[in-house]
Structures are given as structure tokens and as C-alpha cells.
C-alpha positions in Angstrom: 5.6 -10.4 16.2 8.6 -8.4 15.0 9.1 -4.8 16.2 8.0 -2.3 13.6 9.5 1.2 13.7 7.3 4.2 13.0 7.0 5.2 9.4 9.0 8.1 7.8 7.7 10.1 4.9 9.2 12.1 2.1 8.2 13.9 -1.1 9.8 13.9 -4.5 11.5 17.1 -5.6 9.4 17.3 -8.7 5.9 15.8 -9.1 6.1 16.4 -12.9 9.3 14.5 -13.2 7.9 11.6 -11.1 4.8 11.4 -13.3 6.9 11.7 -16.5 9.1 8.8 -15.4 6.1 6.6 -14.4 4.4 7.2 -17.8 7.4 5.7 -19.6 6.5 2.3 -18.1 2.7 1.6 -18.5 3.0 -1.2 -16.0 4.1 1.3 -13.4 0.8 3.1 -13.4 -2.6 2.0 -12.1 -5.8 4.1 -12.2 -8.0 3.7 -9.2 -11.3 5.5 -9.7 -13.2 7.3 -7.0 -14.8 5.0 -4.5 -12.7 2.0 -5.5 -10.1 0.3 -3.3 -6.8 -1.1 -4.5 -5.3 -3.8 -2.4 -1.6 -4.8 -2.9 -0.3 -7.9 -1.1 3.4 -7.9 -0.7 5.0 -10.8 1.1 7.5 -9.8 3.8 10.9 -11.4 4.0 12.9 -11.2 7.3 16.1 -10.2 5.5 14.6 -7.0 4.1 14.0 -3.9 6.1 11.8 -1.5 4.1 8.4 -1.1 2.5 8.5 1.9 0.2 6.4 3.4 -2.6 5.7 6.6 -4.4 2.4 7.9 -5.7 1.0 10.8 -7.6 -2.5 12.2 -8.1 -4.0 14.9 -10.3 -5.8 17.4 -8.0 -7.5 14.7 -5.9 -7.2 13.6 -2.3 -5.8 10.1 -1.8 -6.1 8.0 1.3 -4.3 4.7 2.1 -3.0 2.7 4.9 -0.7 -0.2 5.5 -1.5 -3.4 7.4 0.9 -6.0 8.6 -0.3 -9.7 8.6 2.2 -11.9 10.5 0.7 -15.2 9.3 3.2 -17.5 7.6 4.1 -16.7 3.9 2.4 -19.1 1.5 3.5 -17.3 -1.7 6.2 -14.9 -2.8 3.9 -13.4 -5.5 2.9 -9.7 -5.3 -0.8 -9.5 -6.0 -3.0 -6.5 -6.8 -6.8 -6.4 -6.5 -9.1 -3.5 -7.3 -12.7 -3.5 -5.9 -15.5 -1.1 -5.1 -15.5 0.5 -1.7 -17.8 -1.1 0.9 -18.2 -0.8 4.6 -19.1 -4.5 4.6 -15.5 -5.4 3.9 -14.4 -3.8 7.1 -17.0 -5.7 9.0 -16.0 -9.0 7.4 -12.3 -8.5 8.5 -13.4 -7.8 12.0 -15.5 -10.9 12.1 -12.7 -13.1 10.8 -10.6 -12.1 13.9 -7.4 -11.7 11.9 -4.5 -10.2 13.8 -3.7 -7.2 11.5 -2.0 -4.1 12.9 -2.9 -0.8 11.1 0.0 1.5 10.2 0.2 4.9 8.6 0.1 6.8 5.4 1.7 9.0 2.7 4.9 8.1 0.9 5.6 5.5 3.5 8.9 3.8 4.3 9.2 1.4 7.2 12.8 0.8 8.3 
């Protein structure tokens, strides 16, 4: 398993500017309603060094995490799946015995 450095965080200078820029490209925005979970699978490539994203929310708390799955890459496609929250999903992952390492949170960039 490759060594993963601790995450670093940052905030944009202007939340209004970020949201304005995102609204110009409708494919750049996704609404995830309360109680739902959005899962984004991004294949990792050894030559690249960062996983970065920005997000904005209107007066709501947002929680998220990052998980590293070191199994061999079978596709280079980025996939998105939105589902309802369920404690059963956590139990299923534990039962599968997958080797997934949890990471950390807000405005995340791994170097």
C-alpha cells in the first residue's frame, strides 16, 4: 500500500464567487438532499499526486469522508451514485472485509 500523507485544507476567498462560477456550468453542480449519500469513485493513477475538490452549501452542515481502495483499477471512468442514507450499508462493507482506509474531510487535498 502506498504511503498517504495527511490531508491539507483550504477555503476559497469568496464563497459567492465560487458558487457563481459553479452555476455557469450546470454539470459542475449536484444537489444531494438531506439524508442522502453521494458516492464518487475516482480511479487513482500512480503518476498523479493529489485528490482535490471544492464544495459549497447554503446554511447547512455537510459531512463527507474519503476512502482509499487499493484494489487494481478495472476502469478509468469517474462514476457518481446518489442513494438514501442507511446504516445497513456500513454493515455490508464491514462484512465484505474490504481493505479500505478512512481519511479526512473538508476541502481536502492529498499530496
